[in-house]
C-alpha positions, -999 to 999 in steps of 0.1 A, spaced: 906 -329 -707 885 -300 -702 901 -262 -710 905 -242 -675 872 -225 -666 863 -192 -653 842 -184 -627 834 -151 -617 820 -130 -587 803 -103 -589 796 -73 -571 797 -80 -537 768 -62 -520 765 -56 -480 728 -45 -478 699 -47 -449 675 -44 -478 660 -72 -500 678 -77 -533 664 -74 -571 666 -107 -589 684 -101 -624 670 -116 -656 689 -147 -669 699 -131 -702 711 -101 -687 753 -93 -697 770 -89 -661 801 -70 -659 822 -73 -629 822 -44 -606 850 -48 -576 830 -22 -555 816 -32 -522 790 -10 -508 761 2 -478 731 5 -495 720 19 -466 752 36 -452 739 34 -419 745 1 -403 757 -1 -364 775 -28 -345 750 -56 -336 727 -50 -368 722 -77 -385 731 -73 -419 727 -89 -460 759 -93 -479 749 -101 -508 769 -114 -543 759 -127 -583 779 -160 -593 782 -165 -631 784 -198 -655 803 -190 -683 817 -223 -695 805 -253 -681 768 -270 -692 762 -272 -654 782 -256 -625 782 -265 -589 800 -246 -561 803 -233 -527 803 -194 -523 823 -187 -485 822 -154 -469 848 -143 -447 850 -115 -424 884 -104 -412 899 -136 -429 878 -159 -407 854 -176 -424 816 -163 -413 795 -187 -432 789 -206 -468 761 -207 -491 758 -236 -515 751 -230 -553 739 -262 -574 731 -266 -609 737 -233 -624 728 -235 -662 755 -220 -687 757 -186 -691 729 -181 -663 737 -158 -629 725 -166 -598 725 -141 -567 732 -155 -532 739 -137 -499 743 -145 -461 731 -129 -433 755 -117 -406 756 -97 -374 781 -73 -378 802 -64 -353 821 -29 -339 850 -21 -353 870 -23 -388 856 -53 -406 870 -66 -441 848 -84 -462 860 -110 -486 842 -135 -505 853 -166 -525 842 -195 -549 849 -230 -533 846 -265 -545 835 -260 -579 820 -290 -603 815 -285 -636 795 -310 -656 794 -315 -694 764 -321 -713 768 -356 -716 767 -358 -677 807 -357 -673 817 -341 -639 849 -324 -632 862 -312 -604 880 -277 -605 909 -268 -582 903 -238 -560 940 -227 -570 927 -236 -610 896 -207 -611 903 -171 -619 880 -152 -597 873 -112 -594 892 -100 -555 856 -89 -539 865 -77 -506 862 -43 -486 869 -28 -454 840 -8 -430 847 13 -403 815 0 -379 806 24 -352 780 15 -326 749 33 -315 743 29 -280 713 45 -274 697 34 -310 691 72 -318 710 70 -352 737 86 -345 769 64 -339 786 70 -308 818 86 -325 793 118 -336 770 117 -306 777 140 -278 757 118 -253 757 82 -263 734 67 -236 707 92 -243 704 96 -205 706 137 -204 744 140 -197 766 147 -222 795 122 -225 819 152 -211 801 153 -180 796 118 -171 836 115 -174 838 144 -152 811 128 -127 827 92 -132 795 73 -144 793 58 -175 786 75 -209 773 44 -224 749 34 -193 715 50 -185 718 41 -149 760 39 -137 753 24 -105 722 -2 -114 697 14 -86 669 19 -111 674 56 -113 690 77 -145 724 91 -140 705 123 -148 677 115 -122 704 113 -93 720 143 -101 689 166 -104 677 151 -73 712 154 -54 716 119 -49 751 100 -59 747 83 -94 780 60 -89 763 49 -53 728 25 -56 722 35 -20 737 73 -17 726 75 25 734 34 31 706 24 49 703 -3 32 674 3 5 681 17 -27 676 49 -42 647 43 -62 628 25 -36 636 47 -9 611 75 -4 640 89 16 670 89 -4 694 108 18 676 102 53 698 71 66 671 70 93 637 67 69 630 49 36 592 42 38 559 63 45 530 39 40 502 69 40 525 94 23 521 122 50 559 126 41 564 112 77 588 86 76 573 52 91 599 54 118 589 84 127 553 83 126 531 70 152 501 61 129 522 47 98 488 35 74 470 68 85 438 50 102 434 66 128 445 38 153 484 47 164 508 16 155 511 7 193 472 5 198 473 -16 163 496 -40 177 471 -42 209 440 -47 187 456 -70 164 456 -53 129 481 -47 107 497 -8 113 509 -3 79 474 -16 63 446 10 72 423 -19 65 437 -54 74 410 -76 66 406 -57 34 367 -56 40 362 -20 29 362 -9 67 390 9 81 407 -10 113 395 19 135 363 15 123 362 -16 130 378 -11 165 346 16 172 323 -12 160 333 -39 178 343 -59 147 374 -80 144 398 -60 124 413 -95 107 378 -109 94 356 -97 71 326 -111 85 334 -111 123 302 -129 136 303 -153 106 264 -144 98 273 -145 58 269 -105 61 301 -88 57 311 -60 84 310 -36 54 272 -42 51 266 -48 85 278 -10 90 261 4 62 225 -14 76 234 0 110 237 -39 122 261 -48 147 291 -70 125 302 -85 159 267 -99 168 248 -125 149 213 -111 164 217 -75 163 182 -69 179 186 -102 198 149 -118 189 165 -150 185 168 -147 144 200 -143 132 205 -109 109 212 -129 79 180 -148 82 161 -120 87 171 -100 62 167 -132 40 132 -135 52 123 -93 50 121 -90 87 136 -58 103 169 -72 121 170 -43 143 132 -46 158 128 -78 174 90 -78 167 86 -65 131 49 -70 128 46 -58 164 20 -85 174 38 -93 206 56 -123 193 96 -118 182 107 -126 148 126 -156 163 95 -172 180 73 -169 152 97 -181 127 101 -209 153 66 -216 151 58 -212 117 36 -182 117 43 -147 94 69 -122 114 52 -99 86 17 -104 96 2 -95 131 -27 -124 119 -9 -152 104 -43 -177 97 -60 -142 93 -88 -154 117 -89 -120 136 -72 -133 162 -36 -119 167 -8 -142 165 2 -135 201 -35 -146 213 -41 -172 188 -36 -208 208 -35 -221 165 -20 -193 151 -17 -212 117 -55 -224 119 -80 -200 106 -108 -227 123 -93 -225 157 -81 -197 184 -85 -213 220 -77 -249 235 -94 -239 269 -82 -276 281 -48 -276 266 -57 -310 251 -38 -297 214 -75 -297 202 -93 -265 196 -126 -258 212 -144 -256 182 -135 -291 175 -131 -303 207 -169 -319 222 -156 -312 259 -136 -279 262 -130 -280 300 -123 -315 299 -147 -321 327 -161 -352 309 -192 -333 306 -199 -326 268 -201 -290 260 -239 -296 247 -248 -311 282 -232 -281 300 -251 -255 284 -283 -277 292 -277 -281 325 -262 -244 327 -227 -250 337 -199 -237 318 -184 -252 290 -153 -239 294 -145 -241 327 -147 -276 347 -157 -257 380 -183 -235 368 -191 -224 404 -154 -219 418 -163 -237 449 -137 -266 444 -157 -293 430 -153 -301 393 -193 -300 377 -190 -335 371 -181 -342 410 -211 -319 417 -233 -336 396 -219 -371 413 -230 -352 446 -261 -340 437 -248 -308 442 -258 -273 423 -227 -266 398 -236 -231 393 -237 -222 433 -210 -224 456 -232 -233 484 -256 -259 473 -274 -258 514 -268 -220 517 -254 -224 551 -221 -203 543 -199 -233 536 -190 -241 503 -201 -273 487 -162 -288 493 -158 -280 526 -191 -289 539 -195 -321 553 -233 -325 544 -237 -297 511 -272 -304 512 -284 -300 548 -276 -262 559 -262 -259 593 -272 -227 610 -251 -228 642 -221 -239 624 -198 -211 623 -173 -210 595 -139 -192 611 -125 -190 575 -135 -162 551 -170 -156 562 -165 -153 600 -173 -118 602 -205 -126 581 -215 -152 605 -203 -132 635 -231 -102 625 -254 -128 613 -254 -143 652 -253 -109 668 -287 -99 649 -301 -137 662 -297 -126 695 -310 -92 694 -339 -104 680 -343 -127 709 -339 -104 732 -361 -78 716 -390 -109 722 -380 -112 757 -381 -75 764 -415 -69 744 -431 -100 765 -416 -88 800 -432 -54 790 -469 -67 785 -467 -90 813 -457 -54 834 -485 -34 816 -513 -63 829 -504 -60 864 
């Protein structure tokens, strides 16, 4: 039977710092003291408890190192196959609690092995061990200033010392006793009640209440020091709250739609305070106002072309006729001419007068048949070619050269003169003359030439009378 073995626990260390690894040949000496290496651990700190296990008798040693605090087990660290005359340092992390703490360490479940591999379990009562234990009084440090509460005159570091807090009824371990978001010191300095989260009882905590001692006020949107309940223009945008309700804007937001234009300016310019692009023309209200456009009208200059298109193509959205050629920008955009050029096809004729403004070869279409005069062989569409008209002396640009009501082709067929409205010169134009080729001197035209005919007739009568009187005169003298 193996002799009774002795297992020693060496030097329990209570530390926050890494341990020192000992050389295996070191001759260990039992130290029954337990010390705090930094001497300043507070409740809640996680510390390390160190100890050393030495095997003085077995070829190999295995055991459990058990840690206790106030007689309650707080942890276990296994040690396995520790060689003869070897030492092993073990440690346990432990969040140290507040108050009196008694730390103790025991060796349990020891198994010794011989060099032949024989294993022997050693009963706990057979183990001779140094009684390693020590008591510590652990203080708290509420405010984390490394001064324990027992020595700290202001445990929560809120600016009010503990005696003052006891006098006020506040919690010396809490910076904000009533949990309203303001420190006890801040509330005391501001004349508020540090143990009541809503000093004026208006339903709004002191921290968010801009008027914490006025039960009738708690908000001030425009920061003018007038509570919103008393302020007639809460957002200070120039429109009263009542006007905003009628207008449809938010009385608590100076720019309801967030387009950079205040609600008041939107009202002035006739735009919608709830839409950043009131007229939905692709240009924000702010940009339209900056450009002098009407944010409530898609077509500010009313030329038939929306503002966004005018900006895109470069025309002036405030000028209905950007190139001043007599055609509106909208019309030019519609027919395909250049609204920035007075003569799109550069043929010398302004777009307004040019019947073919995009064709430099044509400008006029007299007969409106869609064929320009330069290409058309019968410009006036009277069935007589321009060449023949030039030969006959008629106007190739007029189907009725002499304006007598008969077209040139009709006069040609009747044999009348197409360049004379009264071929037989009888005072009747060819269209109204029953026989336009035979004059009718006694035919009176009571139309437009009536006065002319009266004068002619009177002259004829006078002429006849003068002959009669002259004849009578000659006869009288001969007698």
